[in-house]
C-alpha atoms as one frame of an Amber mdcrd trajectory, in Angstrom:
protein
   7.344 145.455 125.546   5.834 142.304 123.764   4.650 139.345 125.861   5.173
 136.027 124.968   3.898 132.686 125.159   5.077 129.683 125.026   3.885 126.014
 123.843   4.763 122.891 122.899   1.830 121.488 120.747  -0.207 123.335 118.513
  -3.131 121.561 120.431  -2.679 123.963 123.430  -3.333 127.038 120.835  -6.798
 127.818 120.176  -7.409 127.687 116.106  -9.660 131.107 116.076  -6.725 132.423
 117.967  -3.967 131.282 115.588  -5.430 131.621 112.812  -6.602 135.255 113.433
  -3.493 137.014 111.966  -3.059 134.617 108.489  -3.945 135.972 105.172  -6.341
 133.529 103.354  -3.546 132.908 100.903  -1.118 131.705 103.966  -2.329 127.833
 103.494   1.244 125.985 105.006   0.794 128.197 108.503  -2.834 127.199 109.674
  -3.504 125.223 112.638  -4.979 122.757 110.235  -1.764 122.329 108.550   0.203
 122.582 111.529  -1.704 119.897 113.196  -1.449 117.439 110.709   2.503 117.859
 110.375   2.725 117.753 114.238   0.361 114.776 114.547   2.448 112.794 112.137
   5.654 113.294 113.533   7.766 114.203 110.432  11.679 113.590 110.850  10.916
 112.584 114.175  10.683 116.553 114.679  10.503 118.350 118.048   8.141 121.234
 118.294   7.654 124.653 120.085   5.397 127.638 119.537   5.671 131.442 120.365
   2.730 133.279 120.524   3.514 137.314 120.638   0.853 140.424 122.680   1.234
 143.570 123.006  -1.092 143.924 125.663  -4.129 141.959 124.947  -3.477 141.861
 120.785  -1.907 138.791 119.213   0.747 140.477 116.707   2.688 137.533 115.732
   3.673 133.692 116.354   6.347 131.519 115.245   6.989 127.958 114.962  10.092
 126.093 115.775  11.053 122.651 115.469  14.268 120.590 115.808  15.096 117.454
 113.980  17.997 115.600 111.900  18.909 116.373 108.104  21.734 116.081 105.777
  24.396 118.841 105.570  25.206 117.656 102.517  21.793 118.873 100.909  22.954
 120.865  98.507  26.090 119.321  97.850  25.532 115.513  97.194  26.624 115.291
  93.914  30.013 115.878  94.595  32.252 113.175  94.307  34.082 113.759  96.821
  31.132 114.077  99.096  29.627 111.074  97.784  32.881 109.172  98.766  33.159
 109.999 102.102  29.376 109.611 102.673  29.930 105.694 101.675  32.992 105.265
 104.139  30.909 107.553 107.011  27.557 107.406 105.964  26.481 109.392 109.496
  29.278 112.268 108.980  26.506 114.822 107.613  23.576 113.816 109.866  22.871
 116.636 112.031  20.441 118.117 114.548  19.341 121.283 113.521  16.893 123.779
 115.530  14.516 125.235 112.679  12.630 128.243 112.734  10.021 126.873 111.135
   8.173 123.278 110.177  10.055 120.167 109.411   7.708 120.811 105.925   9.032
 122.481 103.128   7.081 124.451 100.808   8.804 127.806 100.336   7.113 129.328
 103.012   8.343 130.874 106.292   6.563 130.360 109.449   7.278 133.799 111.321
   4.039 135.612 111.130   3.834 139.270 112.068   0.893 141.716 111.969   2.766
 144.346 110.933   6.339 145.558 110.086   6.625 147.543 113.161   6.925 144.494
 114.960   9.228 142.568 113.294  12.457 143.661 114.850  11.217 143.143 118.584
   9.835 139.729 117.693  12.460 138.325 115.425  14.566 139.259 118.306  12.429
 137.711 120.656  12.423 134.554 118.471  16.680 134.414 118.169  16.631 134.340
 121.977  14.772 131.335 122.327  16.396 129.091 119.730  19.293 129.978 121.688
  18.026 129.018 125.062  16.257 126.080 123.471  19.748 124.577 121.672  21.320
 124.867 125.062  19.192 122.973 126.617  18.594 120.313 123.996  22.868 120.680
 123.126  22.249 121.813 119.159  24.604 123.624 117.930  23.520 124.759 114.320
  20.587 127.246 113.873  17.905 127.979 110.821  15.276 130.099 109.874  13.672
 129.346 107.016  12.780 130.072 103.885  12.338 133.701 102.645  11.205 134.570
  99.220  12.683 137.368  97.476  13.433 140.641  98.938  11.281 138.872 102.094
  14.584 138.107 103.672  15.380 141.973 103.996  12.703 142.404 106.603  14.716
 140.194 109.302  17.742 142.221 109.845  18.079 140.699 113.303  19.225 137.314
 112.004  22.455 138.831 110.638  22.715 141.109 113.830  23.277 137.757 115.906
  25.928 136.171 113.487  23.741 134.065 111.355  24.660 134.442 107.848  22.383
 134.438 104.506  22.439 131.950 102.104  20.627 130.355  99.460  17.894 127.768
  99.334  15.963 126.012  96.291  13.883 128.508  94.210  10.416 128.926  94.062
   8.523 128.131  91.177   5.283 130.829  90.488   3.356 131.115  87.349   0.740
 134.212  86.726  -2.057 133.011  84.438  -3.551 135.585  82.424  -5.159 133.678
  79.691  -9.092 133.150  79.436  -8.680 129.631  77.773  -5.811 126.820  77.081
  -5.759 127.571  73.468  -5.342 130.949  73.718  -2.299 130.097  76.282  -0.554
 128.276  73.650  -0.976 130.703  71.138   1.145 132.892  73.809   3.825 130.800
  73.586   6.962 130.516  71.168   7.319 128.101  69.157   9.885 125.478  70.763
   7.724 125.335  73.641   4.402 125.079  72.056   5.330 122.351  70.449   6.634
 120.460  73.201   3.231 120.488  74.726   1.296 119.834  71.596   3.401 116.723
  71.627   2.668 115.706  75.113  -0.878 116.385  74.614  -1.010 114.086  71.640
  -0.248 110.989  74.026  -3.984 111.488  75.020  -5.281 112.039  71.499  -6.117
 115.514  72.665  -4.763 119.002  71.950  -5.859 120.616  75.250  -6.051 119.231
  78.439  -9.219 117.454  79.312 -10.239 116.711  83.255 -13.049 114.121  84.415
 -15.047 113.810  87.256 -14.752 110.820  89.320 -18.671 109.889  88.474 -18.145
 110.891  84.693 -18.021 108.272  82.139 -14.418 108.301  80.384 -12.032 105.554
  78.484  -8.772 105.067  79.703  -7.475 103.637  76.885  -5.285 106.848  76.227
  -3.797 108.460  79.260  -6.591 110.477  81.061  -6.858 113.097  83.546  -9.535
 112.852  86.977  -9.920 115.030  89.385 -11.165 114.427  92.766 -10.951 115.417
  96.363  -7.861 113.871  98.259  -9.459 111.080  98.851  -9.564 109.573  95.152
  -6.612 108.075  96.217  -5.483 106.114  99.566  -2.902 107.677 101.858  -1.260
 104.430 101.231  -1.035 104.244  97.130  -0.141 108.129  97.242   2.461 107.945
  99.749   4.119 105.004  97.547   4.030 106.879  94.416   5.753 109.834  96.481
   8.176 107.539  97.646   8.919 106.626  94.390   9.744 110.433  93.278  11.729
 111.009  96.262  13.989 107.819  95.272  14.707 109.833  92.420  15.341 113.386
  94.040  18.644 114.387  94.196  17.875 116.949  96.781  16.005 115.947  99.591
  14.760 118.788 101.814  12.754 115.950 103.890  10.869 112.774 103.676   7.425
 112.890 104.374   6.058 109.669 105.913   2.879 107.977 105.553   1.255 109.508
 108.683   1.427 112.630 106.903  -0.498 111.816 103.850  -3.244 109.937 106.450
  -3.501 113.163 108.146  -4.085 115.902 105.089  -6.899 112.783 103.945  -8.711
 113.335 107.772  -8.116 117.312 107.761  -8.381 118.246 104.056 -10.710 115.870
 102.575 -12.893 119.279 101.499 -10.140 121.284 100.762  -7.229 119.489  98.660
  -7.760 117.845  95.613  -6.484 114.930  93.869  -5.401 115.778  90.324  -4.226
 112.052  88.360  -3.174 110.927  85.419  -4.679 106.887  84.336  -4.554 104.655
  81.644  -5.485 100.901  81.529  -6.768 101.379  84.868  -3.459 101.833  86.583
  -2.398 105.430  88.238   0.705 106.621  86.353   0.986 110.246  88.167  -0.811
 112.059  90.566  -0.577 115.809  92.104  -2.081 117.098  95.534  -3.861 120.457
  94.708  -5.295 123.320  97.020  -7.196 126.313  95.685  -7.058 129.322  97.540
  -8.501 132.824  96.929  -7.297 133.656  93.475  -3.965 131.197  93.696  -3.643
 127.156  93.136  -0.579 125.575  94.669   0.557 122.511  93.330   1.333 120.834
  97.057   2.930 117.000  96.215   3.516 114.896  93.182   3.554 111.143  92.916
   4.612 109.398  90.350   4.865 105.291  89.407   7.805 106.179  86.965  10.384
 108.530  86.267   9.450 108.333  82.268   6.635 106.992  80.936   5.342 106.494
  77.436   1.896 108.446  78.288   4.307 111.668  79.418   2.271 111.605  82.312
   4.080 114.002  84.636   3.942 116.598  81.758   0.404 116.292  80.861  -0.388
 116.388  85.317   1.286 119.652  84.866  -0.694 121.205  81.733  -3.948 119.838
  83.406  -2.969 122.000  86.391  -2.319 124.464  83.986  -6.009 124.229  82.567
  -7.774 124.081  85.874  -6.394 127.297  86.667  -7.642 128.738  83.740 -11.115
 127.265  83.534 -11.530 128.350  87.523 -10.377 131.901  86.362  -7.603 132.257
  88.723  -4.570 134.280  88.827  -1.598 132.570  90.053  -0.123 128.998  89.967
   2.133 128.070  92.560   4.418 125.305  91.488   7.078 124.759  94.496  10.954
 124.296  94.214  11.520 121.021  92.520  11.655 119.926  88.230  12.753 122.873
  86.993  12.817 122.077  83.429   9.729 121.312  83.318   8.253 123.761  85.154
  10.093 126.575  83.467   9.049 125.132  79.702   5.507 125.763  80.479   6.245
 129.586  81.794   7.045 129.054  85.461   8.826 131.772  87.004  11.737 131.074
  89.803  11.856 133.588  92.639  15.446 133.040  95.087  14.862 131.631  98.162
  16.703 132.281 101.257  18.032 131.078 104.756  19.497 131.813 107.280  21.615
 129.763 109.344  24.480 129.940 112.097  26.796 127.274 114.082  26.712 128.433
 118.112  30.703 127.620 117.763  32.386 130.626 116.477  34.814 129.050 114.524
  32.792 126.413 112.975  30.455 129.565 112.177  33.455 131.190 110.634  33.973
 127.757 108.332  30.244 127.250 107.455  30.175 131.398 106.671  33.623 130.891
 104.471  32.138 127.719 102.775  28.448 129.460 101.926  28.622 129.239  98.546
  29.679 125.647  98.406  27.214 123.892 101.179  24.660 126.547  99.813  25.397
 126.861  96.379  23.138 129.410  94.407  21.006 126.636  91.642  21.320 129.288
  88.779  18.610 128.516  86.123  18.875 129.349  82.379  16.718 132.213  81.480
  13.746 130.863  79.174  12.143 133.289  76.392   8.847 130.851  76.482   6.217
 133.667  75.451   6.455 136.125  72.625   5.472 139.172  74.822   5.964 139.766
  78.889   2.781 139.009  80.511   1.366 142.031  82.260   2.602 141.962  85.981
   4.241 144.209  88.022   7.671 143.880  89.581   7.577 141.937  92.542   6.582
 143.827  96.038   8.691 143.403  99.175   7.182 140.346 100.280   8.464 138.708
  97.095   5.148 138.189  95.400   3.828 139.103  91.919   0.888 140.842  90.952
  -1.567 140.433  88.244  -2.191 144.037  86.517  -4.705 142.794  84.361  -5.638
 140.187  82.300  -4.601 139.579  78.554  -7.013 139.683  75.565
């Protein structure tokens, strides 16, 4: 039987202990990242940590958090829902206990060293969630977020009356090209033409990225890459809020303290790629490279659209950066599907497990599962002339590059 240690702050757990069972690519589960989230008190959340030991060996850990969300998260476009919210603005606001962090980057925050421990650890997590829910008078429980077939590992949740539901799809992109020119040549004409038209706004045929110390003119839109202090936390936060104001589906809203924390803890690990013109920042993205992958963490934009096609050129710049560094994959996140599909991004289904402690409410929620948590059906696009060289997803939902295209 496993031994469990419980904590209320990540600061009570040594970083080398917590990080000892993580993979290199597990960037949103690190002690450092969780410290940023906890210190910022994103969504004013409360935190709970569990460490699982087989005798003296750490074999798993999890972070739980409780905070309030709007239950109409995925159905906010429904006309009836909007009318009800105008009359009763707080009706859909409920407190939920999550198995996961109060920030959503398409990650699960359950880490298990070996699948043989999965059932016992998941059972212990459910027991702890039930205990906390009783103590804090929380009726709704949610475990998030599981990509692809990964959710099949967590069979204990359905056994405890959790039901499986859709979250927002996660976009990722395999990068088998050796140059941006080769990337363009691999595309079908309509998609290649769209990229070239956007690049023409910068008078370019392919993205060119400058470093802050290099000399350049920004009479036309220009890409500049630097560490995460390239923009102040305040400036990026304002641009991020501008994006969130236009986003119909908000998983959460990050606060200024979160961006300040990223700058304190990640100056040498995260980068900002920005599009600027005439001294004004039009769009910017926070990026993190880990092993052979590049993750598009967050975006900030001043306007929904601009004549410079700045968001499009920002995304093309990210592709150029990944190709130039010889990386295998770009993780593109859970928004802006139209743009990301047209550049070659591919969606992976993401799931959650949800439960009400009230049996009747849980029955109603299960019946309304596909209304409250509808599957976002993305149109399949044939962007490239031929299929890229990948093998099917593994049980963890990951795609593996077999070889680079010649």
